N, C-alpha and C positions, 0 to 999 in steps of 0.2 A: 504493500500500500504506500510505503514511503516514496518510492520512485514515482508512482502515479501522482501522488499529492505534490511532490516537487515540480513535476512537469506541468501540471495544471495551474499551479501558482505562477510559475514563470511565464507561461503562455498568456495568462490573464493580464499580466503586466506589460507585455510586449506591444508595441505599435502594430497596427493591422498589416502594414506593408513589410514587416520583418519576418523572414522565414527562419525557423529554428532547426538546425541539424543536431540531433542527439549523438554525441560522440560515445560510441559503444565499444571502443577498443578495449581489450582485456576483460570486458564484461561477459558474464555467462549468458547463455540463451534465455534463461528464465528472466533475467533483468530486462532484456530487450523485449520479451513478450509482455512484461508489465507495462513498459512504455508504449508498446504497440496497441495494447488494449485501450489506451486513452485516446487513440486516433493518431498518434505520432507515426508518420510513415518515412521520414527522412533520418537515416542513420549514417554516421561517419566512422570509417575504419582507416587504420594506417599501415596494416600489415596484410599483404596479398593473401597469404595462406589462410589467415583468420577470416578475412573478408569472404573468400570463396566458400569456406566451410560454413559460415553463417548464412550466406546466400542459399546454399544447398539445404539448410535445415529450417529455414524460416519462410513465412508467407511470401509469395512472389509479387505482391503489390508493394512491398517495401522498396523504397528508392535508396539505393546504396551510393554513398559518396566516398571517393578515395581522397583522404585528406592529408596523407603522409607523403614524404618524398617517394617518388615512383621511378624505379629503374626501367629503362626501355625494354629489357628482356622479360619483364614481368607483365607487360601490358596485355599480352595475349590471353592471360588467365581471366581478366576481368572485362575484356572487350565485349563479350556477348551480352552482358547485362548491366554494366555500370551506368548509373544515372548521370553523375557529374564527377569529373576529375578536377580537384581544386588546385593541385600543386604542379602545374605545367611550367617548367623552369628552364627548358632548353629546346632549341630547334630539333635536335636529335629525337627528343621525346615527342615533339609535335609530329614529326615524320612517322614515327612508329605507331602512334595512336591513330593517325589517318590510315596507315597501312592495315592495321588490325580492324579498323572500322569497315574498310572496304571488304575485307575477308568475311566479315559478319553481316554484310549488307545493311549497315546502319550508319547513322550519323552520331558521333559521340560529342557531347557538350563538355567544354572545358573552361576553366578559369586560368588566366595567365597570372602566375605568382610574381609579384614585384617585391624586391628586397627593400623594405623601408626601414629596417632596423640596423643597428650597428653590431648585431650579434653574429659572430663568425660561424655559429652553428646553424644558422638559418639559410635557406636556399632562396632562389628567385632570380629573375632577370634584373639587371641594373636598369635604371631608367634610360640610360644611353643605349643599351642593347635593345631595349624595347622599341625605342624610336628608330633604330636601324632596321628592325623587322618591318615596322610600319612604312618606312621610307622605301624599302625594297619591295613592298607589297607581297611579302612572302606568305602571309596568312591566307590570302585569297587563292593561293594555289592548292590548298588542301580542301577538297570538296566534301570529304566525309568527317571533317572535324569542324566544330562550330565554337568559336570563342564567344561566350555569353557574358563574360565579365572579368573583373580583376580581383585578386586576393592578396592580402598582405598581413603579416604578423608583426606586431610591435615588439620593441625591445623588452627583454625580461627585466623589468625595473618597477619599483614602487612609485617612481616619479610620474605623476599623472600629466604634468606639463609636457614631458618628453613623449609620452604615449599619444597624447592628443595631437601634438605637432606631426607625429608620424602618420597618424590616421588622416589628418587633414591634408597632408601631402598626397596620400593615395586618393582621397576624395577629389582633389583638384585634378589629378591625372585622369581619373575616371570621367569626370565631367568634361574634360577637354576632348576626350575621344569617344564619348558616349554615343553621339549621333553618327559619326562617320563609321564606327565599327558596330553599331547597333547593340551596344552593351546594355545588359539588363541587371546584372548582379554585381554589387560591391560587397565583397565578403571580408569583413574585419570583425574581430571581437571573439574572445573565448571567455571562460568562466571568470577570470580575474579582471577583465577590462571591457566586457561587452556593453556596459552602460555608456562608457565613453565612446565606444565605436558607434553606437546608435545615435548619439549626439552628433557624430561626424558623418551621418547619413548612410551608415552600413545598413544593408537590407538582407543580410544573411549572416547569422551568428552560429558558432559551434560551441555547444556546452556539454561538458562531460561530468565533472565532479559536482556541479550544482544540481544535476539531475540524479546521477547514480551514486553519489558519495565519493569520498576520496579513494584513490586506487590503493589497494593493499600492497 
């Protein structure tokens, strides 16, 4: 009941235009079922093997999100069913997603991950590299991959001023290219900073511990 109550409380407090992805990585099937019973359909995983296993075991109307760093050689395992890949951070990965989408006769939606933090452990395109891709019109050559938005993760810090500046930076980049690229999703904000992200116009947040409790 605790998971369901957490989820319903959070959803009741979110603006209507903000989508919630429940981060179910490391969580057992039973916990996901508890969330699913409240009507939650969007779940995020960061390990391919765990994601495939849960896809096989759970209802097929669940929308699975790949939220972790994705290696090109692992794309083939999730290409048949993945709803959205959040962490697209290289041209090599873009090419592979498009290739596997063609094999599965579908279009795969992705978010371009932009590195907005000063954290060396985080991935993402630099803004300069992103602009090179746009200038060369590379994205338009991949017919089975659709860029639907941008994603970024703030620095791991308690300094809310820093976090807000980083989120606002991505918001400005999103707004700059929103019309030309037909972007719909601005994904920022996790359990520790999602309220700041929403202030900065994020319309997709990813929450794990606030729903499922702290990881053991």
